[in-house]
PQR file of N, CA, C, O and H, with PARSE charges and radii, in Angstrom:
ATOM      1  N   MET A   1     -84.501-169.342  74.368 -0.4000 1.5000
ATOM      2  CA  MET A   1     -83.413-170.219  74.087 -0.0000 2.0000
ATOM      3  C   MET A   1     -83.380-171.396  75.083  0.5500 1.7000
ATOM      4  O   MET A   1     -83.347-171.190  76.296 -0.5500 1.4000
ATOM      5  N   SER A   2     -83.389-172.618  74.559 -0.4000 1.5000
ATOM      6  CA  SER A   2     -83.347-173.759  75.447 -0.0000 2.0000
ATOM      7  C   SER A   2     -81.909-174.217  75.675  0.5500 1.7000
ATOM      8  O   SER A   2     -81.047-174.020  74.818 -0.5500 1.4000
ATOM      9  H   SER A   2     -83.415-172.786  73.574  0.4000 1.0000
ATOM     10  N   THR A   3     -81.651-174.827  76.829 -0.4000 1.5000
ATOM     11  CA  THR A   3     -80.292-175.259  77.111 -0.0000 2.0000
ATOM     12  C   THR A   3     -79.974-176.523  76.324  0.5500 1.7000
ATOM     13  O   THR A   3     -78.809-176.763  76.009 -0.5500 1.4000
ATOM     14  H   THR A   3     -82.351-174.987  77.525  0.4000 1.0000
ATOM     15  N   ARG A   4     -80.982-177.345  75.994 -0.4000 1.5000
ATOM     16  CA  ARG A   4     -80.765-178.575  75.210 -0.0000 2.0000
ATOM     17  C   ARG A   4     -80.699-178.181  73.722  0.5500 1.7000
ATOM     18  O   ARG A   4     -81.646-177.618  73.173 -0.5500 1.4000
ATOM     19  H   ARG A   4     -81.929-177.151  76.250  0.4000 1.0000
ATOM     20  N   ARG A   5     -79.588-178.484  73.103 -0.4000 1.5000
ATOM     21  CA  ARG A   5     -79.461-178.252  71.647 -0.0000 2.0000
ATOM     22  C   ARG A   5     -79.442-179.589  70.929  0.5500 1.7000
ATOM     23  O   ARG A   5     -79.168-180.615  71.551 -0.5500 1.4000
ATOM     24  H   ARG A   5     -78.819-178.942  73.549  0.4000 1.0000
ATOM     25  N   PRO A   6     -79.727-179.600  69.638 -0.5600 1.5000
ATOM     26  CA  PRO A   6     -79.616-180.830  68.828  0.2800 2.0000
ATOM     27  C   PRO A   6     -78.182-181.369  68.837  0.5500 1.7000
ATOM     28  O   PRO A   6     -77.255-180.709  69.305 -0.5500 1.4000
ATOM     29  N   SER A   7     -78.028-182.563  68.317 -0.4000 1.5000
ATOM     30  CA  SER A   7     -76.703-183.218  68.301 -0.0000 2.0000
ATOM     31  C   SER A   7     -75.725-182.542  67.329  0.5500 1.7000
ATOM     32  O   SER A   7     -74.541-182.876  67.319 -0.5500 1.4000
ATOM     33  H   SER A   7     -78.781-183.100  67.937  0.4000 1.0000
ATOM     34  N   LEU A   8     -76.210-181.593  66.510 -0.4000 1.5000
ATOM     35  CA  LEU A   8     -75.355-180.952  65.529 -0.0000 2.0000
ATOM     36  C   LEU A   8     -74.324-180.117  66.248  0.5500 1.7000
ATOM     37  O   LEU A   8     -73.152-180.134  65.873 -0.5500 1.4000
ATOM     38  H   LEU A   8     -77.173-181.322  66.518  0.4000 1.0000
ATOM     39  N   THR A   9     -74.733-179.374  67.286 -0.4000 1.5000
ATOM     40  CA  THR A   9     -73.755-178.520  67.973 -0.0000 2.0000
ATOM     41  C   THR A   9     -72.844-179.348  68.897  0.5500 1.7000
ATOM     42  O   THR A   9     -71.725-178.933  69.197 -0.5500 1.4000
ATOM     43  H   THR A   9     -75.685-179.360  67.590  0.4000 1.0000
ATOM     44  N   ARG A  10     -73.330-180.526  69.347 -0.4000 1.5000
ATOM     45  CA  ARG A  10     -72.546-181.356  70.247 -0.0000 2.0000
ATOM     46  C   ARG A  10     -71.382-181.991  69.520  0.5500 1.7000
ATOM     47  O   ARG A  10     -70.342-182.238  70.131 -0.5500 1.4000
ATOM     48  H   ARG A  10     -74.239-180.863  69.103  0.4000 1.0000
ATOM     49  N   SER A  11     -71.525-182.264  68.225 -0.4000 1.5000
ATOM     50  CA  SER A  11     -70.423-182.927  67.477 -0.0000 2.0000
ATOM     51  C   SER A  11     -69.303-181.946  67.171  0.5500 1.7000
ATOM     52  O   SER A  11     -68.160-182.351  66.961 -0.5500 1.4000
ATOM     53  H   SER A  11     -72.369-182.063  67.729  0.4000 1.0000
ATOM     54  N   THR A  12     -69.629-180.644  67.144 -0.4000 1.5000
ATOM     55  CA  THR A  12     -68.566-179.655  66.801 -0.0000 2.0000
ATOM     56  C   THR A  12     -67.779-179.320  68.037  0.5500 1.7000
ATOM     57  O   THR A  12     -68.364-179.177  69.110 -0.5500 1.4000
ATOM     58  H   THR A  12     -70.558-180.315  67.315  0.4000 1.0000
ATOM     59  N   PRO A  13     -66.450-179.187  67.929 -0.5600 1.5000
ATOM     60  CA  PRO A  13     -65.602-178.874  69.060  0.2800 2.0000
ATOM     61  C   PRO A  13     -65.737-177.437  69.569  0.5500 1.7000
ATOM     62  O   PRO A  13     -65.626-177.186  70.768 -0.5500 1.4000
ATOM     63  N   TRP A  14     -65.981-176.484  68.638 -0.4000 1.5000
ATOM     64  CA  TRP A  14     -66.052-175.081  69.022 -0.0000 2.0000
ATOM     65  C   TRP A  14     -67.407-174.732  69.608  0.5500 1.7000
ATOM     66  O   TRP A  14     -68.377-175.445  69.350 -0.5500 1.4000
ATOM     67  H   TRP A  14     -66.071-176.688  67.663  0.4000 1.0000
ATOM     68  N   PRO A  15     -67.514-173.658  70.390 -0.5600 1.5000
ATOM     69  CA  PRO A  15     -68.782-173.222  70.965  0.2800 2.0000
ATOM     70  C   PRO A  15     -69.765-172.817  69.919  0.5500 1.7000
ATOM     71  O   PRO A  15     -69.421-172.724  68.740 -0.5500 1.4000
ATOM     72  N   ALA A  16     -71.011-172.569  70.334 -0.4000 1.5000
ATOM     73  CA  ALA A  16     -72.099-172.301  69.403 -0.0000 2.0000
ATOM     74  C   ALA A  16     -71.936-170.876  68.777  0.5500 1.7000
ATOM     75  O   ALA A  16     -72.310-170.654  67.626 -0.5500 1.4000
ATOM     76  H   ALA A  16     -71.290-172.645  71.291  0.4000 1.0000
ATOM     77  N   ASN A  17     -71.383-169.943  69.549 -0.4000 1.5000
ATOM     78  CA  ASN A  17     -71.278-168.560  69.040 -0.0000 2.0000
ATOM     79  C   ASN A  17     -70.114-168.363  68.081  0.5500 1.7000
ATOM     80  O   ASN A  17     -69.926-167.274  67.538 -0.5500 1.4000
ATOM     81  H   ASN A  17     -71.080-170.124  70.485  0.4000 1.0000
ATOM     82  N   PHE A  18     -69.322-169.435  67.872 -0.4000 1.5000
ATOM     83  CA  PHE A  18     -68.180-169.328  66.953 -0.0000 2.0000
ATOM     84  C   PHE A  18     -68.666-169.068  65.529  0.5500 1.7000
ATOM     85  O   PHE A  18     -68.108-168.243  64.806 -0.5500 1.4000
ATOM     86  H   PHE A  18     -69.475-170.319  68.314  0.4000 1.0000
ATOM     87  N   ASN A  19     -69.710-169.786  65.145 -0.4000 1.5000
ATOM     88  CA  ASN A  19     -70.250-169.599  63.760 -0.0000 2.0000
ATOM     89  C   ASN A  19     -70.764-168.203  63.561  0.5500 1.7000
ATOM     90  O   ASN A  19     -70.582-167.622  62.491 -0.5500 1.4000
ATOM     91  H   ASN A  19     -70.164-170.457  65.732  0.4000 1.0000
ATOM     92  N   GLN A  20     -71.416-167.641  64.589 -0.4000 1.5000
ATOM     93  CA  GLN A  20     -71.952-166.271  64.482 -0.0000 2.0000
ATOM     94  C   GLN A  20     -70.837-165.281  64.361  0.5500 1.7000
ATOM     95  O   GLN A  20     -70.942-164.337  63.579 -0.5500 1.4000
ATOM     96  H   GLN A  20     -71.563-168.114  65.458  0.4000 1.0000
ATOM     97  N   GLU A  21     -69.742-165.460  65.122 -0.4000 1.5000
ATOM     98  CA  GLU A  21     -68.598-164.567  65.011 -0.0000 2.0000
ATOM     99  C   GLU A  21     -67.962-164.646  63.617  0.5500 1.7000
ATOM    100  O   GLU A  21     -67.594-163.639  63.013 -0.5500 1.4000
ATOM    101  H   GLU A  21     -69.656-166.227  65.757  0.4000 1.0000
ATOM    102  N   LYS A  22     -67.852-165.908  63.131 -0.4000 1.5000
ATOM    103  CA  LYS A  22     -67.306-166.133  61.801 -0.0000 2.0000
ATOM    104  C   LYS A  22     -68.145-165.421  60.741  0.5500 1.7000
ATOM    105  O   LYS A  22     -67.620-164.788  59.826 -0.5500 1.4000
ATOM    106  H   LYS A  22     -68.152-166.726  63.621  0.4000 1.0000
ATOM    107  N   LYS A  23     -69.474-165.545  60.893 -0.4000 1.5000
ATOM    108  CA  LYS A  23     -70.360-164.883  59.920 -0.0000 2.0000
ATOM    109  C   LYS A  23     -70.222-163.380  59.944  0.5500 1.7000
ATOM    110  O   LYS A  23     -70.174-162.753  58.886 -0.5500 1.4000
ATOM    111  H   LYS A  23     -69.901-166.060  61.636  0.4000 1.0000
ATOM    112  N   THR A  24     -70.157-162.779  61.129 -0.4000 1.5000
ATOM    113  CA  THR A  24     -70.026-161.337  61.216 -0.0000 2.0000
ATOM    114  C   THR A  24     -68.635-160.916  60.684  0.5500 1.7000
ATOM    115  O   THR A  24     -68.509-159.850  60.081 -0.5500 1.4000
ATOM    116  H   THR A  24     -70.197-163.289  61.988  0.4000 1.0000
ATOM    117  N   LEU A  25     -67.598-161.739  60.901 -0.4000 1.5000
ATOM    118  CA  LEU A  25     -66.267-161.400  60.370 -0.0000 2.0000
ATOM    119  C   LEU A  25     -66.259-161.416  58.841  0.5500 1.7000
ATOM    120  O   LEU A  25     -65.691-160.534  58.198 -0.5500 1.4000
ATOM    121  H   LEU A  25     -67.700-162.605  61.391  0.4000 1.0000
ATOM    122  N   VAL A  26     -66.917-162.464  58.265 -0.4000 1.5000
ATOM    123  CA  VAL A  26     -66.995-162.544  56.823 -0.0000 2.0000
ATOM    124  C   VAL A  26     -67.813-161.376  56.245  0.5500 1.7000
ATOM    125  O   VAL A  26     -67.451-160.801  55.218 -0.5500 1.4000
ATOM    126  H   VAL A  26     -67.378-163.181  58.788  0.4000 1.0000
ATOM    127  N   LEU A  27     -68.911-161.039  56.916 -0.4000 1.5000
ATOM    128  CA  LEU A  27     -69.734-159.900  56.451 -0.0000 2.0000
ATOM    129  C   LEU A  27     -68.959-158.600  56.543  0.5500 1.7000
ATOM    130  O   LEU A  27     -69.081-157.755  55.657 -0.5500 1.4000
ATOM    131  H   LEU A  27     -69.205-161.506  57.750  0.4000 1.0000
ATOM    132  N   ALA A  28     -68.158-158.412  57.596 -0.4000 1.5000
ATOM    133  CA  ALA A  28     -67.352-157.205  57.718 -0.0000 2.0000
ATOM    134  C   ALA A  28     -66.303-157.129  56.601  0.5500 1.7000
ATOM    135  O   ALA A  28     -66.052-156.059  56.046 -0.5500 1.4000
ATOM    136  H   ALA A  28     -68.058-159.099  58.316  0.4000 1.0000
ATOM    137  N   LEU A  29     -65.688-158.289  56.277 -0.4000 1.5000
ATOM    138  CA  LEU A  29     -64.688-158.343  55.212 -0.0000 2.0000
ATOM    139  C   LEU A  29     -65.330-158.005  53.876  0.5500 1.7000
ATOM    140  O   LEU A  29     -64.764-157.252  53.083 -0.5500 1.4000
ATOM    141  H   LEU A  29     -65.891-159.158  56.728  0.4000 1.0000
ATOM    142  N   VAL A  30     -66.528-158.570  53.621 -0.4000 1.5000
ATOM    143  CA  VAL A  30     -67.214-158.291  52.342 -0.0000 2.0000
ATOM    144  C   VAL A  30     -67.582-156.814  52.257  0.5500 1.7000
ATOM    145  O   VAL A  30     -67.439-156.195  51.203 -0.5500 1.4000
ATOM    146  H   VAL A  30     -66.987-159.182  54.265  0.4000 1.0000
ATOM    147  N   ALA A  31     -68.060-156.244  53.374 -0.4000 1.5000
ATOM    148  CA  ALA A  31     -68.438-154.849  53.384 -0.0000 2.0000
ATOM    149  C   ALA A  31     -67.220-153.955  53.134  0.5500 1.7000
ATOM    150  O   ALA A  31     -67.304-152.961  52.413 -0.5500 1.4000
ATOM    151  H   ALA A  31     -68.176-156.747  54.230  0.4000 1.0000
ATOM    152  N   ALA A  32     -66.091-154.323  53.740 -0.4000 1.5000
ATOM    153  CA  ALA A  32     -64.875-153.536  53.515 -0.0000 2.0000
ATOM    154  C   ALA A  32     -64.430-153.620  52.056  0.5500 1.7000
ATOM    155  O   ALA A  32     -64.046-152.618  51.454 -0.5500 1.4000
ATOM    156  H   ALA A  32     -66.022-155.131  54.325  0.4000 1.0000
ATOM    157  N   ASN A  33     -64.487-154.821  51.504 -0.4000 1.5000
ATOM    158  CA  ASN A  33     -64.128-155.011  50.092 -0.0000 2.0000
ATOM    159  C   ASN A  33     -65.030-154.171  49.192  0.5500 1.7000
ATOM    160  O   ASN A  33     -64.555-153.531  48.254 -0.5500 1.4000
ATOM    161  H   ASN A  33     -64.799-155.636  51.993  0.4000 1.0000
ATOM    162  N   LEU A  34     -66.334-154.175  49.478 -0.4000 1.5000
ATOM    163  CA  LEU A  34     -67.258-153.400  48.635 -0.0000 2.0000
ATOM    164  C   LEU A  34     -66.987-151.889  48.806  0.5500 1.7000
ATOM    165  O   LEU A  34     -67.094-151.129  47.844 -0.5500 1.4000
ATOM    166  H   LEU A  34     -66.720-154.696  50.240  0.4000 1.0000
ATOM    167  N   PHE A  35     -66.643-151.468  50.008 -0.4000 1.5000
ATOM    168  CA  PHE A  35     -66.357-150.021  50.245 -0.0000 2.0000
ATOM    169  C   PHE A  35     -65.087-149.644  49.491  0.5500 1.7000
ATOM    170  O   PHE A  35     -65.049-148.588  48.860 -0.5500 1.4000
ATOM    171  H   PHE A  35     -66.556-152.085  50.789  0.4000 1.0000
ATOM    172  N   ILE A  36     -64.053-150.471  49.537 -0.4000 1.5000
ATOM    173  CA  ILE A  36     -62.813-150.195  48.799 -0.0000 2.0000
ATOM    174  C   ILE A  36     -63.064-150.191  47.292  0.5500 1.7000
ATOM    175  O   ILE A  36     -62.507-149.375  46.558 -0.5500 1.4000
ATOM    176  H   ILE A  36     -64.084-151.329  50.049  0.4000 1.0000
ATOM    177  N   PHE A  37     -63.917-151.123  46.846 -0.4000 1.5000
ATOM    178  CA  PHE A  37     -64.245-151.197  45.428 -0.0000 2.0000
ATOM    179  C   PHE A  37     -64.957-149.914  44.960  0.5500 1.7000
ATOM    180  O   PHE A  37     -64.630-149.360  43.910 -0.5500 1.4000
ATOM    181  H   PHE A  37     -64.370-151.786  47.443  0.4000 1.0000
ATOM    182  N   LEU A  38     -65.945-149.449  45.764 -0.4000 1.5000
ATOM    183  CA  LEU A  38     -66.628-148.211  45.396 -0.0000 2.0000
ATOM    184  C   LEU A  38     -65.684-147.026  45.451  0.5500 1.7000
ATOM    185  O   LEU A  38     -65.780-146.118  44.626 -0.5500 1.4000
ATOM    186  H   LEU A  38     -66.211-149.898  46.617  0.4000 1.0000
ATOM    187  N   PHE A  39     -64.782-147.025  46.403 -0.4000 1.5000
ATOM    188  CA  PHE A  39     -63.812-145.913  46.529 -0.0000 2.0000
ATOM    189  C   PHE A  39     -62.897-145.887  45.326  0.5500 1.7000
ATOM    190  O   PHE A  39     -62.555-144.810  44.837 -0.5500 1.4000
ATOM    191  H   PHE A  39     -64.704-147.763  47.073  0.4000 1.0000
ATOM    192  N   MET A  40     -62.488-147.055  44.832 -0.4000 1.5000
ATOM    193  CA  MET A  40     -61.607-147.125  43.681 -0.0000 2.0000
ATOM    194  C   MET A  40     -62.371-146.613  42.414  0.5500 1.7000
ATOM    195  O   MET A  40     -61.812-145.904  41.579 -0.5500 1.4000
ATOM    196  H   MET A  40     -62.765-147.930  45.230  0.4000 1.0000
ATOM    197  N   ILE A  41     -63.659-147.003  42.313 -0.4000 1.5000
ATOM    198  CA  ILE A  41     -64.509-146.575  41.178 -0.0000 2.0000
ATOM    199  C   ILE A  41     -64.640-145.050  41.205  0.5500 1.7000
ATOM    200  O   ILE A  41     -64.571-144.395  40.165 -0.5500 1.4000
ATOM    201  H   ILE A  41     -64.114-147.580  42.992  0.4000 1.0000
ATOM    202  N   CYS A  42     -64.828-144.495  42.404 -0.4000 1.5000
ATOM    203  CA  CYS A  42     -64.928-143.029  42.527 -0.0000 2.0000
ATOM    204  C   CYS A  42     -63.596-142.357  42.119  0.5500 1.7000
ATOM    205  O   CYS A  42     -63.602-141.350  41.411 -0.5500 1.4000
ATOM    206  H   CYS A  42     -64.884-145.027  43.249  0.4000 1.0000
ATOM    207  N   LEU A  43     -62.501-142.899  42.552 -0.4000 1.5000
ATOM    208  CA  LEU A  43     -61.181-142.341  42.161 -0.0000 2.0000
ATOM    209  C   LEU A  43     -60.986-142.392  40.660  0.5500 1.7000
ATOM    210  O   LEU A  43     -60.562-141.413  40.045 -0.5500 1.4000
ATOM    211  H   LEU A  43     -62.496-143.718  43.127  0.4000 1.0000
ATOM    212  N   PHE A  44     -61.304-143.560  40.063 -0.4000 1.5000
ATOM    213  CA  PHE A  44     -61.102-143.701  38.599 -0.0000 2.0000
ATOM    214  C   PHE A  44     -62.016-142.738  37.859  0.5500 1.7000
ATOM    215  O   PHE A  44     -61.589-142.141  36.870 -0.5500 1.4000
ATOM    216  H   PHE A  44     -61.649-144.355  40.563  0.4000 1.0000
ATOM    217  N   SER A  45     -63.252-142.564  38.297 -0.4000 1.5000
ATOM    218  CA  SER A  45     -64.180-141.663  37.637 -0.0000 2.0000
ATOM    219  C   SER A  45     -63.697-140.197  37.759  0.5500 1.7000
ATOM    220  O   SER A  45     -63.874-139.392  36.844 -0.5500 1.4000
ATOM    221  H   SER A  45     -63.599-143.049  39.100  0.4000 1.0000
ATOM    222  N   VAL A  46     -63.096-139.885  38.891 -0.4000 1.5000
ATOM    223  CA  VAL A  46     -62.534-138.496  39.067 -0.0000 2.0000
ATOM    224  C   VAL A  46     -61.365-138.299  38.121  0.5500 1.7000
ATOM    225  O   VAL A  46     -61.204-137.236  37.523 -0.5500 1.4000
ATOM    226  H   VAL A  46     -62.952-140.538  39.635  0.4000 1.0000
ATOM    227  N   PHE A  47     -60.541-139.351  37.991 -0.4000 1.5000
ATOM    228  CA  PHE A  47     -59.371-139.224  37.101 -0.0000 2.0000
ATOM    229  C   PHE A  47     -59.750-139.167  35.625  0.5500 1.7000
ATOM    230  O   PHE A  47     -59.119-138.482  34.819 -0.5500 1.4000
ATOM    231  H   PHE A  47     -60.671-140.215  38.477  0.4000 1.0000
ATOM    232  N   TYR A  48     -60.804-139.913  35.306 -0.4000 1.5000
ATOM    233  CA  TYR A  48     -61.144-140.006  33.827 -0.0000 2.0000
ATOM    234  C   TYR A  48     -62.006-138.831  33.417  0.5500 1.7000
ATOM    235  O   TYR A  48     -61.976-138.450  32.247 -0.5500 1.4000
ATOM    236  H   TYR A  48     -61.316-140.469  35.961  0.4000 1.0000
ATOM    237  N   LEU A  49     -62.765-138.244  34.308 -0.4000 1.5000
ATOM    238  CA  LEU A  49     -63.638-137.139  33.907 -0.0000 2.0000
ATOM    239  C   LEU A  49     -62.932-135.778  33.956  0.5500 1.7000
ATOM    240  O   LEU A  49     -63.541-134.755  33.645 -0.5500 1.4000
ATOM    241  H   LEU A  49     -62.789-138.554  35.258  0.4000 1.0000
TER
END
């Protein structure tokens, strides 16, 4: 990792790791939503069968 970054990160006010944290947060939310969705499908299949 070099200390000099392109001008893209310099124009943004937040630090460079903010995007990574945002990405992991979004991924965690999507994973939680998928887990809840699968759990609801399992519950419905148990009720219907």
